[in-house]
N, C-alpha and C positions, 0 to 999 in steps of 0.2 A: 941568449939565455946566459943569464949571472949563474955562476962556477958552482957559486955558493946555492943554489935552486934545490931543495931536496922535497921530493915527492915519492907519496907512499908506492908498495905494490898493491895491487889489488886480485882482491879474489875474484877471478870471473866466474863463476859460478853463482855467484851472489845475485839477487837483485836489490838496487834496478839494476839495468844495465849497463856493460861496461862504461860504454858510450858518455848512458847517463852519470856515473860516475866519476868519468873522466874530464867532464863536464862541469859538477857539480864541484873538484879539487880545484880546477882553474879556476875556475868564479871566483871562489873563498880566496884564492890566494890575494887574485886580482882585487878584491874590494879588501881585504885586509892592508894591502900594503906589502905583502911579502913581495908579491909582483907587481913592483912601481912601474908607473907609466910611463912608458919608452922601452920598459923589458925586451930585449927580442927573446921569441919563441922556435924552436922547431917540433916540427914533427915527430923528427927521429928520434931526436935526447927524451924529452916529453914521452914518446911509447919506451922508451929504453928504460926510463926511469920507475914507471908504472909497472913494466912487464905486460905490456900490451900490442897489440900491430898500430901499424901506422891508422887504417879506418875508421876505427870510434875515435882518437883522436882528432883526423880529421873532421868528421861528423861533430866534433865538441866545439874544435875551430870557431867553426862556420856557425856554429849558433852563438857563439858569442862575440865573431863578428860583426853580428846578424843585432845584437844589442847592445852595439856600439864599443863594446870595451876591448877588442882584435881590429890589429887593422892588417888585411889581408891584403900583398900586393903580390903577383905574379914575378918568379923570378927574383923575388928579393928578400926581405925577413919579415919574417909577420914579428910584430910588437904588439905589448899593451898600447891601447889609446889614451894619448893624455887628456889630461881632465878637462871638459868640457862645461863650462858657466852655463850655456843658454841648456843642456841636459840635465845639469844637477835643479837649475829651476824647475823647469820642465818635470821633474820626480819629486822637490817639494810641492809644487801644484797639485799634484796629484792625491801625494800623500797627505797632503793638508786636508781638500775635499773629503780621501774616505774616513779620515781619523777624527774628524769635528764631530760626522755623522756618530761615530762608534760612542764617543762618549757621550752625544746625548743618550744614548740607549745605554750603554754599561751606565750611566749616573742613578737612574730609573729601576735597572734589570740585575742589580750587582746586592747580593747575599752578603752577610756579616761576613758567612765561610770566606768568600771569592772577597772581602778586604780584607781580612786574615791575610790569607793570600798572599793580595799582594804584600802588606806588609816586611812580609819575607824576605819578597824579591828586595825589595829596599832597604833589607839592612845588608842586604847581601853585598847591595849598591853601595849603601856609606862603609863598606868593609873593603870594598875596591877601589874607592876614589884614596880611603885613607894611605891605603898602600903604591899608589900609583900602579894601579892596572888596569891599563889602557884598553888591552884587550882584553878581560874578565867586563870590564864593566861596557862597553861595546854588546858584548852576549848578553850583557845583564837588564839594558836598554832594551835591547829587542824581544827580551821575554818580556818585562813589561810591557809595554807595548802591545807584543802576545797574546798575554794573558787580558789584558783588557777584553779585545777581542773575541775571545774562545769563551772566555767567561760570563760574557755580556749574550753569548750562542749566535753570533755573526762570526763565527772563524773563518769564514771564506773569503771576510774581509781585510784578515792577516794573509792570507793569501796573496789576494790582489795590490796589497801594497810591497808583500815582500817583492812581488816579479814587479814591479815600477822603483821601487826605491832606492835599485845597486849604484847609481849616479850621486845619489847623497851620500851616499855611507863610504866611499875614497874622502871625500871633503868632511864627513864626519871622525873618521879615522885620524885625519890631520887637525882636528879639532880638538878633540881629548887633550891633547898637550898643555891647553888653558883653559877649556871646558865642560872635564870632568865634574867641576863642584856646583857650576849654572846648572848644566846637564838636571844633577839632582836635586837642586834643588827644584826647576820644575817640576819634577816626578812629586815631588813632597805637597808643592800646591795644587797639582792635580789628584792627588789624592784627597788631603784636607776635602776639595769643593766634591769629587767623590762621595766619603762618610758624611757631608753634609745634606748630598742630594739636591746638588744645587748647579741647577745645570745650564743656569747661564755663566757661572765661577768656573764651573769644570770645560767648558770650552772655551772659554776664554785662555784659562791655563794654557789647553790645549793648541788653541793657534799660536801664543806667544811662545813658547817651548816651539814649537815644529817650526818660527817666522824665525829663530835668529842663525838659520842656517843663511840668513839673507845677509846678514853684518858681518860674518865669520867667515865670508870665504872673500871678501875685500881682504881682512888682514891673511887668509891662508895665502890664496894669491899671491900674495906681494910677498910673505916667508918662503915659497915655496914655484914660482913662477914659473925653472922649468918643469915641473909636473900638469901643466897647465896648456893649452892650446894658446900658440901664438897670437895676438892680436883677439881675445879672447875676454874682453874687460866688458863685457856686457850686464853681467848680474847687478840687479834692480836693490837699491841701497834699504 
């Protein structure tokens, strides 16, 4: 584990459970690339930094390994998994299927107040793009999509999306060095279609937006080959 890695002390009496808190923090750092693919992790060191026993750390490691984010090898260092293009494409397929149906519902269901709230999120996104705040933009990107789900009355779809999009998120973070403006423009197109109550246009705009990763991943892999699984070049164009 990198000496520069910093983990917060946890409130041992708080809810969710300590194991859930450890999992959530490690999951966040992996998806944000604060813990880079290939980084080594130690149960002992994570427990020390977070002020917890080793058992909740061991539980969190196991959950992350089942999701494909940690590689646990007995008698060898636990490492953050390299990015798998196949896993990214599978996550993209699931997310696209869910969000296309969500935007269909949202196009007809959102109120004027809902649309104004989405405009507020877009205004914050524009500011994040202008100040080149990639972390902030990524957070607001998620907020925009989450708001569409919840304001359409089908918030459970965001829970499903969030559970399945993790492998996309690491690539999305890397893409923001060159694609934040494109993502923002896509959101404006989605917004315009929602305001027009045009289901065909909104679904097409959402599909175009989510399909960008299929072309971006080739550029990202070329620029960051050390972060990807060796020989993993099967992502479709």
